[in-house]
N, C-alpha and C positions, 0 to 999 in steps of 0.2 A: 504494500500500500504506500502511496506517495505522501510526501510531506504536505502537499496541498490538501489531500484527503483528510489527514489528521487535523490540519488547521481549520478546515471547514467544520469538522466534527466538534472541535473545541468551541467554536463560535456557537454552534447549536446547543452545546451543553450549557454554556453561560446563559443563553436565553432561557433554557429550562430552569436553571437555578434561580434566575430572576423571577420567573413565574411562580415557582414553588415558594419562594420567599414571600411573595405577596399573598399567597394562599394561606400561609401559616403565620402571618404577621402578628396576630394576637398572641399566639403561643410563644414566639421568640422575642416579642417586644419591639419589633422594628419592621418597617415596610420595605427597606432596602438594605443590602449589605454594602460594606465599605468598598468603594470603587477600586482601591488598591488591592484588596483581596481578589476581586473578580479579574482584574488585570493580570495578577500573578497566576491565577488558575488558567487564564488564557495562554500564558507563557510556558508553564511547566508541562512537559509532555507526559501525560498520564500513561500513554501507551508504552512508554519505556520502563514503567514500574509494574507491569503485569507480565505474566508468562506469554510467550508468542502465540499460543493457541487461543488466548482471549483478547489479543490486541484489537481485532476488529470491533470488539464491544467496549473498548476502553473508555469511550466518551458517552456511554449510556449513563444516565443518572441512577446508578444502582451499584451495590457492592458486587465484587467479582471474586471468584476463587483464585487464590495465588499459590495453592499447594499446601501440603502439610495440614490440611483441614482448616486453613485460615482464609480470610478474605481481605481485600482492600476496601476501605470505607467508601460508602456512597459519596460522590462528589458534593452533593448538597450538604451533607453532614460535615465534610472537610471545610467547606466554605463557612458554614455557621460557626463551627468550633473555632476556626481561625479568626473570624470576625469578632467573636465574643472576647477573644484575648486582647483586642485593641493594641496590637503590636506597634512598637516604635522601633526605628532603625537601630537603636543601640541596646535593645532588650536582649537579655540572656534568658533562653528558654530551655526548660527541661521537658522532654517528651518521653512518655512511658508507652512503649509499644511501637517500635519503628516499622515493623512489617517489612515491606519492600522499599519503604522510604518516600512514598508520594507525599504524605503529610509533612514529613521532615523537609522535603524540598520546597514545599509551599512556605513553610515557616522560615527556611533559610533565605528566601527571597525578600522577606519582610522584617526579619530580626537581625541583630548583629551576630549572635552566636546561638547555636542549637546543640544541646547535648541530648542524645537519644539513647534509650536503653531498650534492648530487644533480647528476649530469652533464646531465640532460635538463631544460631549462627548462620545457617544457610540463608535465612531471610535478610539478616543484617548486612551481608556481603554485597547485596545488590546496590544499596545506596552508596556504598564506598566507591563503586565503579562509575557513578554518575558525575563525579568531579566537584561536588560542593565542598569548598574549602572552609566554610564556616560551620560545618556540621561534624561533630564527633560522635561516633557510635560505639557503644559498649555492649558486649554480649554478657548479659546478667539478668537476674530476676529484678524487675523494677520496683519491687516492694520497698526497698531501702533508698530508692532514688539514686542520686549521684552526689554524695556529701562532699567529695573533694572539690566540686565546682559550685557548691551552694554558698550563699543564697541565690535564688533565681528570681528574675522579675516576673516570669510567667511559667506556669506548669500546665501541661496538657496530657491527659491520660487517654490515649487512643486505643489501648487494650480494653478488655471488658472485665474489669475487676468487680468483685462483689461489693467492695467498699474502698474508699480512698484511704490508704495506709497513713497512719500518724507520722511516720518518718518523712513522707513527702510534704505534708502540711508544714512540718518544722523547717523545710528547706526553702519555703517561699518567703521572699522579702516582705517586710511590713508594707502593706498597701498593694502587694502583687495580686495577680489574677489567676484564677483556675480556668 
């Protein structure tokens, strides 16, 4: 598939995210997402963060299987979670649940530094190959966060925990965002 094909698919995805945002505006407390977030999602090539067999579906607004029983998040959810962080260019962000790194790449475009923790080495390696120099990935259980780089301006948990562990809460700067 050509670069033009994927560019067109990304534009359609952003239109779908805008429409979805309007539909759930009362639930998320806003009628539109930050234009910086949407511009970034237009730029980051989601198809490079999924296995080859699902690349034709990369820009559908739905989660997709990435192997090992895991999925890449629905783009609308990536957009909303990123928007709610209200990222600034100098923010230091902790992400729990790197997966194949799509959310990490979106964060890296908007924040100064991203530290991402992933339990599955096979998944974490994909992001390392994408060339983001302001993202560091650690293969570990994210329960304890990454204390060596704490405190963080923002923390995002993209894995599916039963609860937010206290060690993560303790690594958030005063006034920081989840």
